[in-house]
C-alpha positions in Angstrom: 35.9 -0.6 -35.9 33.5 -0.5 -33.2 32.7 -2.5 -30.6 29.1 -2.6 -31.8 30.6 -4.4 -35.4 33.3 -6.6 -33.9 30.2 -8.0 -32.0 28.0 -8.3 -34.4 28.7 -12.2 -35.0 29.0 -12.7 -30.8 25.4 -10.8 -30.6 23.8 -12.9 -33.8 24.5 -16.0 -32.3 22.9 -16.0 -29.3 19.4 -15.3 -28.0 20.0 -13.1 -25.1 16.1 -13.6 -24.0 17.2 -17.4 -23.3 20.8 -16.6 -21.8 22.7 -14.6 -19.0 25.4 -14.3 -21.0 25.6 -10.2 -21.4 25.1 -8.9 -24.4 27.6 -6.1 -24.5 25.9 -2.9 -24.1 27.5 -1.5 -21.5 31.5 -2.0 -21.7 33.6 0.0 -19.8 37.0 -0.1 -20.4 40.3 -0.4 -17.6 43.4 1.1 -17.3 45.4 -1.6 -18.0 44.1 -4.4 -21.1 42.8 -7.7 -19.4 42.6 -11.0 -19.8 40.8 -14.1 -18.5 40.7 -18.2 -19.5 37.4 -19.4 -19.0 36.6 -23.4 -18.4 33.6 -24.0 -20.6 32.1 -27.5 -20.6 30.0 -27.4 -23.9 29.7 -29.8 -26.5 33.7 -30.7 -25.8 35.1 -29.4 -22.6 38.1 -26.7 -23.4 38.8 -23.3 -22.3 38.1 -20.1 -23.6 41.4 -17.4 -23.6 40.2 -14.1 -23.8 42.6 -10.5 -24.4 41.3 -7.2 -24.1 42.1 -5.6 -27.6 40.5 -2.0 -27.4 37.7 -2.5 -26.6 36.7 -6.4 -27.1 37.6 -9.7 -26.2 40.1 -10.9 -28.8 39.2 -15.0 -28.1 40.6 -18.0 -28.8 39.0 -22.1 -27.8 42.1 -23.9 -26.8 40.8 -28.1 -26.4 44.0 -28.8 -23.9 44.2 -25.2 -22.2 47.3 -23.2 -21.4 50.2 -24.6 -19.5 52.6 -23.1 -17.0 55.1 -25.4 -18.9 57.2 -23.7 -22.3 57.7 -27.3 -23.4 54.2 -27.1 -24.0 52.6 -25.6 -27.5 49.2 -25.3 -27.1 46.7 -24.9 -29.9 44.2 -22.2 -30.2 41.6 -21.7 -32.4 40.9 -18.4 -33.0 36.3 -17.2 -32.0 34.5 -14.4 -32.4 35.0 -11.2 -30.4 33.2 -11.0 -27.4 32.3 -8.0 -24.7 34.3 -7.1 -22.4 31.8 -7.9 -19.4 32.2 -11.9 -20.2 35.1 -11.4 -18.6 33.1 -12.5 -15.6 30.4 -14.5 -16.7 30.1 -17.6 -14.9 27.2 -20.2 -14.9 25.1 -22.3 -17.2 24.0 -21.1 -21.3 21.1 -22.9 -21.6 20.8 -26.6 -23.7 19.9 -25.5 -27.2 21.6 -21.7 -27.1 25.4 -21.8 -29.0 28.0 -23.1 -26.8 25.3 -24.6 -24.4 27.1 -26.2 -21.7 28.5 -24.9 -17.8 31.3 -22.3 -18.0 33.5 -21.1 -14.8 36.1 -18.5 -14.4 39.2 -20.3 -13.9 41.8 -17.4 -14.2 41.6 -13.8 -14.6 44.0 -10.8 -14.2 45.5 -8.2 -16.6 48.8 -8.1 -19.6 51.6 -6.1 -20.3 51.9 -6.4 -24.5 55.3 -6.8 -25.3 55.6 -7.1 -29.1 58.5 -5.6 -31.1 59.6 -5.0 -34.3 62.7 -6.2 -36.2 64.5 -2.9 -34.5 63.4 -3.1 -31.5 60.7 -1.0 -31.3 57.4 -1.4 -29.7 54.7 -2.5 -32.0 51.1 -1.9 -30.8 49.0 -5.6 -29.6 46.3 -5.2 -32.2 48.7 -4.6 -35.0 51.2 -7.7 -33.6 48.2 -9.8 -33.7 47.3 -9.0 -37.3 51.0 -10.1 -38.1 50.7 -13.0 -36.4 53.2 -13.1 -33.4 52.4 -11.8 -30.2 53.8 -11.8 -26.7 52.4 -10.2 -23.8 53.1 -10.9 -20.0 50.0 -11.9 -17.7 49.2 -10.7 -14.2 47.0 -13.4 -13.5 46.2 -15.6 -10.6 47.1 -18.8 -11.9 48.9 -17.7 -15.0 51.9 -15.4 -14.6 54.7 -15.1 -17.3 55.7 -14.1 -20.8 53.7 -16.4 -23.5 53.3 -16.0 -27.3 50.6 -16.5 -29.8 51.6 -17.4 -33.5 49.8 -17.9 -36.2 50.0 -20.8 -38.4 47.8 -22.9 -41.8 46.2 -24.7 -40.6 45.8 -28.7 -42.4 42.2 -27.7 -43.3 43.6 -24.8 -44.5 42.1 -22.0 -41.6 44.0 -19.6 -39.2 45.5 -21.4 -36.1 47.5 -20.4 -33.6 49.8 -21.4 -31.3 49.7 -20.4 -27.3 53.2 -20.8 -26.0 54.8 -19.6 -22.4 58.2 -18.3 -23.2 60.8 -19.8 -21.9 62.9 -22.8 -21.7 61.7 -25.8 -21.4 62.0 -27.5 -18.0 60.4 -30.9 -17.2 59.3 -29.4 -13.6 57.2 -27.0 -15.2 53.0 -27.0 -14.4 50.9 -27.9 -17.0 46.9 -27.6 -16.9 44.8 -28.6 -14.6 42.1 -31.5 -14.2 39.4 -28.9 -15.6 36.9 -30.8 -14.1 38.7 -30.6 -10.7 39.8 -27.5 -11.5 37.6 -24.2 -9.1 37.0 -20.8 -10.4 38.9 -17.8 -9.5 35.5 -16.1 -8.7 33.7 -17.5 -6.8 35.8 -21.6 -5.6 33.2 -23.5 -7.5 33.9 -26.1 -10.1 32.3 -27.2 -12.9 29.8 -29.9 -11.0 29.4 -27.2 -8.7 28.0 -24.2 -11.1 25.9 -27.0 -13.1 24.2 -27.8 -9.6 23.7 -24.3 -8.4 22.0 -23.3 -11.9 19.2 -26.4 -11.3 18.7 -25.7 -8.2 17.5 -21.7 -8.6 
């Protein structure tokens, strides 16, 4: 499916005359698949976890954020695909717009797909997601190491996912930092600072 088709839901939800979010008209793929984790202070404060799959960012809302502790299983709710340019988006989405609120880029980098079938043969990343279980190694400024996304059927009948750090659980594992004190890997700013800067423009 072409990027334009996959981004239809994303574009239908936004008025690009009001929001500075990218429309996805000039996407360029990188040599290695990218990932980004954004903190989004919208109706509810959450983390957005995005992995480049082909020419879009597959996206999940992670209410408690990704954890570096293998003992933490984090709920990841699938959302619409986003354009590749969203990796760089940081700012304030206007009130009244879809997802209105402040966004910072908490972490970003690239990842290695690690999924295999039962015979040990590599499985394409898009296919592994379709099958409901994908493993990958993150190379970010903050998140590093092997992670897995696993789909399950939620209590409401909708699909949900778990995002888990691979490895044995340990008591000294680092969880997710306080999102209100966390700083952008792009600019070093907090959510409050980005909001204040936007108000001065």
